[in-house]
C-alpha positions as a printed Julia matrix, in Angstrom:
354×3 Matrix{Float64}:
 -15.38  -64.35   36.15
 -18.89  -63.33   37.08
 -20.03  -60.48   35.02
 -23.49  -58.65   36.13
 -25.81  -57.45   33.41
 -28.06  -54.41   33.58
 -29.81  -53.82   30.4
 -31.13  -50.42   29.62
 -34.61  -49.43   29.9
 -34.54  -46.94   26.84
 -33.12  -48.89   23.8
 -32.14  -46.82   21.08
 -33.02  -47.25   17.48
 -30.61  -48.66   15.23
 -29.11  -46.78   12.35
 -29.57  -47.04    8.96
 -26.62  -49.02    7.68
 -26.01  -46.51    4.43
 -25.71  -43.57    6.93
 -22.92  -45.06    9.22
 -19.63  -43.32    9.3
 -16.75  -44.8    11.67
 -17.2   -44.4    15.36
 -19.98  -41.77   15.67
 -22.83  -44.14   17.02
 -22.76  -46.4    19.94
 -24.44  -49.28   21.11
 -27.0   -49.39   24.25
 -24.3   -51.04   26.56
 -20.64  -50.75   27.62
 -18.56  -53.58   29.78
 -16.77  -51.97   32.74
 -14.44  -53.46   35.25
 -12.19  -52.11   38.09
  -8.73  -52.47   39.51
  -7.03  -52.02   42.58
  -3.75  -52.89   43.84
  -5.65  -54.42   47.02
  -8.37  -56.34   44.98
  -7.21  -56.9    41.8
  -9.75  -56.78   38.88
 -13.19  -56.9    40.42
 -16.78  -55.42   39.73
 -17.02  -56.8    36.11
 -20.45  -55.43   34.7
 -22.29  -54.53   31.42
 -24.4   -51.54   32.02
 -26.31  -48.98   29.93
 -23.74  -46.63   27.49
 -23.52  -43.42   29.65
 -21.1   -40.77   30.44
 -18.3   -41.59   32.83
 -17.33  -39.49   36.06
 -13.97  -39.29   36.99
 -12.04  -37.32   39.5
 -10.16  -34.2    38.18
  -6.93  -35.45   39.38
  -7.09  -38.78   37.85
  -4.02  -40.08   36.41
  -4.91  -40.34   32.92
  -5.85  -36.69   32.66
  -2.57  -35.54   33.73
   0.04  -38.37   32.75
  -1.74  -39.87   29.7
  -1.93  -43.52   31.47
  -4.16  -44.9    28.89
  -4.0   -47.79   26.32
  -6.86  -48.87   23.72
  -7.42  -51.73   21.05
  -9.44  -52.0    18.23
 -11.21  -55.05   16.65
 -14.36  -55.93   14.77
 -17.46  -58.16   15.02
 -18.93  -59.43   11.63
 -22.3   -60.64   10.63
 -21.96  -63.37    8.35
 -24.55  -64.27    5.53
 -26.35  -66.67    7.79
 -26.78  -64.26   10.59
 -23.94  -65.7    12.97
 -21.82  -62.98   14.39
 -18.12  -63.3    14.56
 -14.85  -61.72   15.88
 -11.5   -61.6    14.1
  -8.59  -62.82   16.32
  -9.49  -61.59   19.33
  -6.79  -63.08   21.45
  -4.49  -61.2    19.45
  -5.83  -57.9    20.41
  -5.92  -59.16   24.08
  -2.1   -60.01   24.04
  -1.47  -56.71   22.39
  -3.22  -54.94   25.22
  -1.39  -56.74   27.85
   1.81  -55.55   26.2
   0.58  -52.08   26.0
  -0.32  -52.05   29.78
   3.22  -53.25   30.7
   4.88  -50.63   28.9
   2.71  -47.98   30.52
   2.77  -49.83   33.91
  -0.92  -50.39   33.88
  -2.33  -53.73   35.09
  -2.57  -56.71   32.94
  -5.79  -58.59   32.42
  -5.91  -62.57   32.12
  -6.54  -63.59   28.85
  -9.39  -65.94   29.69
 -11.25  -62.9    31.29
 -10.7   -60.41   28.52
 -12.14  -62.92   26.16
 -14.92  -63.91   28.19
 -15.8   -59.79   28.66
 -15.6   -59.25   24.96
 -17.84  -62.48   24.24
 -20.36  -61.54   26.82
 -20.5   -58.0    25.5
 -20.75  -58.85   21.73
 -23.51  -61.43   22.68
 -25.42  -58.79   24.55
 -24.86  -56.29   21.62
 -25.03  -58.81   18.51
 -28.17  -57.23   17.25
 -25.95  -53.82   16.48
 -23.84  -55.61   14.05
 -24.88  -54.49   10.8
 -25.5   -57.03    7.65
 -24.96  -54.53    4.64
 -21.6   -55.11    2.66
 -18.77  -53.49    4.02
 -20.16  -52.9     7.52
 -19.29  -54.2    10.82
 -19.42  -53.7    14.86
 -16.1   -51.83   15.77
 -14.86  -52.83   19.4
 -13.01  -50.55   21.47
 -11.75  -52.12   24.83
  -9.58  -49.35   26.38
  -8.08  -49.24   30.09
  -6.8   -46.2    31.97
  -5.46  -45.31   35.56
  -7.6   -43.35   37.79
  -5.57  -42.85   40.79
  -6.89  -39.68   42.53
  -3.7   -37.99   43.4
  -0.9   -35.84   41.28
   2.16  -37.79   42.34
   4.02  -39.59   39.45
   4.0   -43.53   40.0
   2.75  -46.75   38.69
  -0.81  -46.97   38.4
  -2.83  -48.46   41.75
  -6.25  -47.93   40.19
  -7.63  -48.47   36.8
 -10.7   -49.08   34.82
 -11.25  -51.39   31.84
 -14.15  -50.37   29.45
 -15.54  -52.09   26.05
 -17.57  -49.9    24.1
 -18.99  -50.64   20.53
 -19.78  -48.63   17.26
 -21.45  -49.93   14.0
 -19.09  -48.57   11.43
 -19.07  -48.39    7.48
 -15.87  -47.66    5.83
 -13.03  -45.91    7.58
 -12.06  -43.74    4.82
 -14.51  -41.57    2.66
 -12.72  -43.26   -0.54
 -13.53  -46.81    0.65
 -11.33  -49.26   -0.94
 -10.55  -46.8    -3.66
  -6.64  -45.71   -3.51
  -5.93  -42.77   -1.02
  -3.14  -40.18   -1.45
  -0.33  -39.97    1.34
   2.37  -37.44    2.04
   5.6   -38.39    3.42
   6.36  -36.57    6.79
   9.78  -35.28    7.11
   9.56  -32.92    9.94
   7.49  -34.57   12.89
   8.13  -38.19   14.06
   5.46  -40.53   15.42
   7.82  -42.58   17.8
  11.44  -43.53   18.73
  12.92  -47.16   19.83
  12.81  -47.3    23.52
   9.42  -45.18   23.62
   5.97  -46.3    23.3
   5.93  -46.79   19.75
   4.81  -50.32   20.05
   2.16  -49.66   22.75
  -1.39  -48.83   21.45
  -1.6   -45.88   23.6
  -3.27  -42.38   23.15
  -0.18  -40.23   23.51
   1.24  -41.69   20.11
  -1.6   -40.66   18.28
  -2.09  -37.24   19.83
   1.29  -36.53   18.71
   0.52  -37.68   15.16
  -2.36  -35.15   14.82
  -0.26  -31.77   13.69
   1.43  -33.85   10.92
  -1.96  -35.25    9.89
  -3.73  -31.8     9.93
  -0.96  -30.53    7.54
  -1.35  -33.36    5.46
  -5.16  -33.09    5.27
  -4.76  -29.36    4.45
  -2.92  -30.25    1.37
  -5.4   -32.83    0.21
  -3.94  -36.12    1.59
  -5.69  -38.79    3.77
  -2.78  -39.47    5.82
   0.92  -39.22    6.33
   3.75  -41.74    6.22
   6.28  -41.54    9.04
   9.93  -41.82    9.03
  11.79  -43.33   11.9
  12.61  -40.76   15.08
  16.36  -41.17   15.24
  17.75  -40.92   11.64
  14.66  -39.71    9.66
  15.34  -42.26    7.01
  13.6   -45.32    7.41
   9.78  -45.93    6.85
   7.84  -46.85    9.75
   4.05  -46.57    9.65
   1.15  -44.89    7.36
  -0.98  -42.92    9.65
  -2.81  -45.16   12.09
  -2.04  -48.28   10.14
   1.02  -50.46    8.96
   2.31  -49.98    5.72
   3.52  -52.76    2.81
   5.36  -51.95   -0.57
   5.61  -54.15   -3.56
   8.75  -53.41   -5.1
   9.54  -55.59   -8.06
   9.26  -59.1    -7.14
   9.46  -58.39   -3.27
   6.77  -57.5    -1.09
   8.31  -55.49    1.76
   7.06  -54.09    5.21
   9.06  -52.32    7.81
  10.25  -54.56   10.57
   9.09  -54.29   13.98
  11.83  -52.25   15.8
  10.0   -51.05   18.91
   8.91  -47.84   17.42
   6.36  -49.54   15.12
   2.67  -50.9    16.36
   2.7   -54.8    15.74
  -0.91  -54.82   13.73
  -2.77  -57.7    13.68
  -4.06  -57.04   10.35
  -0.06  -56.69    9.35
   0.24  -60.11   10.61
  -2.51  -61.44    8.81
  -1.4   -60.2     5.61
   2.16  -61.61    6.22
   0.53  -64.94    6.99
  -1.72  -65.02    3.93
   1.28  -63.79    1.6
   3.65  -66.47    2.61
   1.28  -68.9     2.48
   0.8   -68.17   -0.92
   4.64  -68.07   -1.7
   5.2   -64.35   -2.02
   8.66  -63.33   -1.67
   8.08  -61.5     1.82
  10.52  -59.33    3.62
  10.32  -57.42    7.25
  13.19  -55.33    6.81
  14.43  -51.62    6.95
  13.36  -49.67    4.06
  14.51  -46.32    3.57
  13.13  -43.41    2.14
  15.79  -43.35   -0.33
  15.0   -46.82   -1.5
  11.51  -45.99   -1.82
  11.91  -42.63   -3.73
  14.27  -44.66   -5.95
  11.69  -47.35   -6.53
   9.09  -44.51   -7.32
  11.11  -42.72   -9.89
  12.24  -46.05  -11.78
   8.92  -47.55  -11.69
   9.9   -50.64   -9.67
   7.38  -49.62   -7.08
   4.44  -51.63   -8.08
   1.99  -51.35   -5.31
   1.76  -49.64   -1.86
  -1.05  -50.38    0.77
  -1.45  -49.49    4.18
  -3.03  -52.48    6.76
  -5.14  -52.09    9.9
  -8.3   -53.0    11.67
 -10.5   -49.96   10.91
  -9.82  -49.87    7.06
  -8.47  -53.36    6.81
  -6.5   -52.66    3.2
  -5.94  -49.35    1.95
  -4.45  -49.01   -1.3
  -2.18  -46.0    -1.85
  -2.37  -44.57   -5.29
  -0.33  -41.45   -4.61
   2.7   -40.77   -2.57
   4.5   -37.22   -1.82
   7.74  -36.52   -0.83
   9.16  -33.2    -0.43
   6.54  -31.5    -2.84
   7.19  -34.64   -5.68
   4.14  -36.46   -6.44
   4.28  -40.02   -7.29
   1.59  -41.98   -8.65
   1.49  -45.9    -7.9
   0.14  -48.34  -10.13
  -1.53  -45.44  -12.13
  -3.78  -44.88   -9.3
  -5.16  -47.99   -9.41
  -5.75  -50.93   -7.16
  -3.03  -53.34   -7.5
  -3.32  -57.27   -7.66
  -1.78  -58.09   -4.65
  -3.43  -55.49   -2.5
  -7.07  -56.5    -4.18
  -6.11  -60.0    -3.1
  -5.38  -59.37    0.34
  -8.51  -57.18    0.82
 -10.75  -59.95   -0.76
  -9.29  -62.88    1.23
  -9.0   -61.03    4.65
 -12.73  -59.51    4.3
 -13.87  -62.9     2.93
 -12.84  -64.66    6.06
 -13.97  -61.81    8.26
 -17.49  -61.79    6.68
 -17.83  -65.65    6.63
 -17.28  -65.61    2.66
 -14.11  -67.55    2.38
 -13.01  -70.82    4.14
 -11.11  -69.56    7.4
  -7.97  -71.93    6.79
  -5.89  -70.43    9.43
  -8.25  -70.77   12.51
  -8.69  -66.76   12.8
 -12.54  -66.54   13.44
 -14.09  -66.66   16.96
 -17.93  -67.06   16.64
 -20.19  -65.64   19.17
 -22.32  -68.63   20.57
């Protein structure tokens, strides 16, 4: 794949790392590529970051034909920039594309696009502790018609943002409200796909939780309103007694790359790990009798987010005295150590930018 590069004539000043939030500042350039049924993927280019111009009837505006990914580039102590498991994001994006009838991108082309883009923008990768360059590949349908059908024309874009911690609490434990009214997704729907509609549908419950002082909601399944699924925009794990439990992938849960990494680390270390159904009744009982020893969310944005409090039907339960648990801390240290190059990558997850 040939990628043309047009560099900006007005480069922006790099931000002070101490002022970084999440996804508020963007780099100088973006990658773009077009798709049509006649020509396939074509016109791959890196251009100056700018606003988009799309037709008012574009499919994405009316029918939500959009998918996205999130991954990061990290700067090591020696200055080398590297990505974490990018091929997993590419494969998940293609899975999302298949579900929403968007065109898939050959893995080698998507990896080439990410690599070329990060290489050009690598000076934007901050070096301060707990910072990184967040990468947002996304794709949307832009057929200029109001008919409902599979997408015939699409655009693929990658943008980047230097970021700090996702939560204002950082690695400190967050408070989570268990949602028992709204649902995020159902089996057979788009729950396993990373598409905008899933997140838009979660905003109402998230807003209610925030008004009550909670960082996120913990979702129950959409059929029986009984089984734990995800926490906010992350997968979730619990240490109940000697068992580490995470909800099984049933089609309504996003197959998280950080989730997958956690499971591989835990199993390598010999922990008893289960991917299974876990009901809210089981979790509530574990909270009541004290066998819920740790709980944490895991995802690209926050990596590992310890849960210090869970609220269900107005009753509040403190997890591990509101402190970071031993397993939670171990996972955070291991994953971030590999990502920033401070620990040996025994798994082959790192993709260096040459």
